[in-house]
N, C-alpha and C positions, 0 to 999 in steps of 0.2 A: 411828286411821289410822296412827299411828307404828308399829304392829305389823303393818301390811298389806303392807309392801314385800317381805317374805320369801317371798311366794307362789311366786315364781320367781326365786330368788336369782341363778342363773346368768345369766338374761336381764338382771336389774338390773345385775350387774357388767359385762356386755358392752355394755349400751346407755347407761349413764350416762357423761357426759363426765368426763375426768380434769381435775384442777385445773391452772391455769397454772403452768409451771415457776417463774416469778418469784415467785408466791405461796408455793409450797413452799420455795423457796430463802430467802425472807425469814423464814419461820417458823423454819427450821433454823438460820439464821445469827444470829438475834436471841436465841435461847434460850441460857441460860448453860451448858447441858450437853445431853447427848443423850437424856435420858429424857423421853418424850412420852406423855401420856395422851390417847387419842382417844375422845371422848365421842360415842356413837352411831356407832360405826365402820362399821356396815353390813357390806358384803362386803369391806371393807378397802382401798378405792380410795385414799383419802388416806394411810392407814397405809403402804401399799406404796410410795407416792411418797416419803414421809418416810424409810422404811427405805433407799431408794435414795440419799437425800441424807445418809445416815450416822447417822440417829436409831435409837434403840431404842424401839419403840412397844408400848404395852399398850392394847388396845381394851376399851371397855365398851359392851355392846350389849343392848338389851331383847329382841330377837328371836333365839331360838335358831337358827332356820334361816339367818339372815344370819350369825350368829356361826360356825356350822358351816362355811359356805362360806369365810368369811375364814380360818379355821384351815387349810383346804386350800391356801391361797395363802401360808402362812407367817406369818400374823399371830396373835399371842397375844391371846385374847379371853376376857373374863369376862362372863357373862350376868347382867344386872341393870339395873333402872332406875338412872340415874346418881344420882338423888336419894337412893336407899336403898342404893347400892353401898357395900361395906365396903372402904376402902383398906388396912386392916390395918397402919396405921402408915406406909405408903409415901407418899412425896412425889415430885414431878416437876419437871423444868425447864421444861416447857411443857404447856399443856392446849389442845387444839384441838377443834373441832366443825365438820365440813363438812356443810352442808345439814341440820343437826339441832338447833341450839341453840333454835330456835323451839318444839321439842317439850318443852323443859326448863322446869320450874317457875321463874318469873321471880324468885322470892325465894330458894327453896332452892338452885337451881343456882349462882348467883354465890357464895353463902356456902360451898358445897361446893368450888367452884373455888378460893376463897381458902384453904381448909383443906388442899388437896392440893398446892398450888403452893409451892415453896421461895421464900424471899425473892429477888427479882430474876427470878423465873420469868415466862414469857410466857403470856399468855392470848390466843388467836387463834381467833375463830369467823368463818366465812365461808360465803358462798353464791355459786353461779354463777347469773347472770341470763341466761336464754335469750331472745335478742333477734333474731328472724327479720328479714329485710329488710322494710322498711316496708310494701310492697304485700302481701307474704305475711302479715305480722303482722296487717294489717287484714282479710285474707281469713279468717285463723284466728278473729279476734274475731267476725267476722260469722257464722261457723259456730256458735260457742257462743251467740251472741245469738239465732240462729234456733232452735237445738235446745233450749237451756235459757234461755229469756228471763228467768226470774226468779232466775237464779243470779248471785252476785257475780262469778263468773269470766266473765260475759258483758259486763262493763263495759268501757269504753275502755282500762282498764289492761291488758287481755289483749293489746292490740296493741302496747303500749309498757310493759313491766312493771317497768322499773328503779325507778320511784318507789315501787312497792309494797314493795320490800325495805327502804326507809327505816324502815318500822314495826318490822321485826325488829332493825335496828341501834339504833333509839331505845330499844326495850325492853331490849336487851342492855346498852346503856350505862347506862340508869337502874338496872338491877340491880347492875352493878359499882359505880357511884357510891354506892349505898345501903350497901354493905358497908364503905366507908371503907378498903378494903384494897388498892385499885389506883390507879395513877397512869399518866400518859403515855397516856391514851386517844387513839386515832387511828382514822381510817376510810380506810385506803388502798384503792385500786381497782386492778384488774389486767385489762387487755384480753386477750382470747383469741379465736381463730377456729377454726372447724372446718367442713369440707365435709360435708353430709348428703345421702344419697340419701333417696328417699321411704321405703323400708323401714326405714332406720336411724332416721329421725325418728318413724315409727310405733312402733318398739320403745321409743324413749325415752318416748313418750307413754304406752305401756302400763305403764311403770315409775314414772310420775309420781304425785304425791299426788292428782291428779285422777282417776286410773284407777278407784279403788275407788268413790268416790261416783258416777261416771259409770256404772260397771257396775251399781251398786245401783239406779240410776234407769232402767236398761235403755237407756241412751243411748250406751254406749261404742262399740259397733259402728258406729252411725250417725256418730259423731264421727270415728272412724278412716277410714271410707269417704269422708266429705266432705273430710277433711284430705288423704287420698291424692289425691283429684281435684284439690285446689287446688295440690298440689305438682306433679302431672303437668302442670297447665296452665302451669307456668313451666319445664318441661323435665325434670321428674323428680328434680331435685336443686337445692341452693342452698347458699350460703355463709352461715354463722352468724357474724357479727361481734359478739361479746358482751363482757360485763364480769363479773368476779368482784368482789364487795364484801366487805369484812372489817371487823371491829372488833378491834383489838389493844390490849393494855394490859400493864402491868408490875405484878407483885405487890410491894407495898412491903416 
């Protein structure tokens, strides 16, 4: 699934939310220098935000299609799984991963991060949590429950997903702790908001990790149509008041 997002890289880049300015600023200001490694950089969304904050960013990306798009936006990218990527002796002031660290091997990834970070370097992995208004979130969850009753995404978590991301944070923290190479582990959160039209939300859904399994099950078009109807029922647009969650640490 990690290699499925590049099917329409331009749509992905257009539809995916940007990260909160406060999160980007916290990463840039806490690193001891400007050299940042972006693991699973995708189309370069976080990388470009960090560049605008004064960082020099190198991306590592498994999908050549995503990497090719990122290069067109001014991001330097090397194509490789992070676990087998060759840093060629290079080290960095910060390592980030936006919406991607859950794809990384939980043992190999933290050890590799420790190897490429300079002493005092910052580790920062983060996810944005899409939290629709409560009534709309319940409507979305009902749609999944009716269309895919046996799927984990049909659980009540779909209506209030913040708790599900604790699993990602817990696993990342366990991996860092096991290396013995990191200190000052923390889990800051960053609120963010965005107004969505129906079509903007559907584009976001088309680029989500759910899109491929839904398409493979022959259910994507049904989910999109039902979701469109639910948004139309509340006026065709809504405000997403959400949270970005992070795990940050310092290389000893």
